[in-house]
C-alpha positions as CSV (number, residue, x, y, z in Angstrom):
1,X,110.8,43.0,67.4
2,X,110.3,44.6,71.4
3,X,107.5,43.3,73.8
4,X,105.6,47.2,74.1
5,X,103.2,47.3,77.1
6,X,100.7,49.7,77.0
7,X,99.1,50.9,80.2
8,X,95.2,52.5,79.9
9,X,94.8,55.4,82.1
10,X,91.9,53.3,83.5
11,X,95.2,50.5,84.5
12,X,94.4,47.3,82.1
13,X,97.9,46.5,80.4
14,X,98.1,44.8,77.0
15,X,101.5,44.0,76.3
16,X,102.7,43.8,72.3
17,X,104.9,42.3,69.9
18,X,105.8,45.6,67.9
19,X,108.3,45.0,64.4
20,X,111.3,47.1,64.8
21,X,110.9,49.8,63.4
22,X,107.3,50.6,63.7
23,X,105.9,53.6,65.6
24,X,104.2,52.5,68.7
25,X,101.3,55.1,67.8
26,X,101.4,52.7,64.7
27,X,101.4,48.8,67.1
28,X,98.5,50.3,69.0
29,X,95.7,51.2,66.3
30,X,96.9,47.6,64.9
31,X,95.9,46.2,67.9
32,X,93.0,48.4,69.1
33,X,94.9,49.6,72.2
34,X,92.3,52.0,74.0
35,X,93.9,55.5,74.6
36,X,96.2,55.8,71.3
37,X,93.8,57.9,68.9
38,X,96.7,59.3,66.7
39,X,94.5,61.2,64.2
40,X,97.2,62.1,61.8
41,X,98.5,59.2,61.1
42,X,102.0,59.6,63.0
43,X,102.8,62.7,60.6
44,X,103.5,64.7,64.2
45,X,100.2,66.6,63.3
46,X,99.0,66.1,66.9
47,X,99.2,65.0,70.3
48,X,96.4,62.2,69.8
49,X,99.2,59.9,70.9
50,X,100.4,61.3,74.1
51,X,102.1,58.5,76.5
52,X,103.8,58.6,79.6
53,X,106.9,56.4,79.4
54,X,108.3,55.0,82.4
55,X,111.4,57.6,83.8
56,X,113.6,54.8,84.1
57,X,113.5,54.1,80.8
58,X,113.7,57.8,79.1
59,X,117.7,57.0,78.9
60,X,116.9,54.1,76.1
61,X,114.7,56.6,73.8
62,X,116.6,59.3,71.8
63,X,115.2,62.4,73.2
64,X,112.3,64.4,72.2
65,X,113.6,66.6,69.2
66,X,111.7,70.6,69.1
67,X,109.3,69.4,66.4
68,X,108.4,67.2,69.3
69,X,107.8,69.3,72.2
70,X,105.6,72.1,70.1
71,X,103.3,69.3,69.8
72,X,103.4,68.1,73.8
73,X,102.3,71.1,74.4
74,X,98.8,71.0,72.7
75,X,98.5,68.0,74.4
76,X,95.0,67.8,76.2
77,X,96.1,65.9,79.3
78,X,98.7,67.0,81.9
79,X,102.1,67.1,80.1
80,X,105.5,65.5,82.0
81,X,108.7,65.1,82.4
82,X,108.4,61.3,80.8
83,X,105.7,63.1,78.3
84,X,106.2,62.0,74.6
85,X,104.6,60.7,71.5
86,X,104.0,56.9,70.8
87,X,104.3,58.0,67.1
88,X,108.0,59.0,67.3
89,X,109.1,56.2,69.1
90,X,110.3,53.4,66.6
91,X,110.8,49.5,67.8
92,X,113.9,48.1,68.6
93,X,115.9,45.6,70.7
94,X,116.8,48.2,72.8
95,X,113.2,49.1,74.0
96,X,112.1,45.3,74.3
97,X,109.7,45.4,77.5
98,X,108.8,48.9,77.3
99,X,106.2,50.1,79.8
100,X,103.7,53.0,78.5
101,X,101.1,54.7,80.2
102,X,98.2,56.7,78.9
103,X,97.1,59.7,79.6
104,X,93.2,60.4,80.9
105,X,92.8,62.1,77.6
106,X,93.8,62.6,73.9
107,X,91.2,64.9,73.0
């Protein structure tokens, strides 16, 4: 299980325990986190779980695959070098303590 902190665009933060294997999108939706919509349910067919990962922790994640990068091109908010889709990040002990920030909009 990993403790993940979700920071809304407003600055409000919530830390949740995410079971190993769950995507950060699944955990956000299950815990009522504002700013992560997940319209496609995690099938990487939308960009409504766009988030920004702390730059110092990017190396703890597998790199984004081509499909994720293509989907990020459809994101409603600014895409940055730290942009990822929360549906493609899965909880593990390696990402314990990760902080992700939500963009201003998902839609």
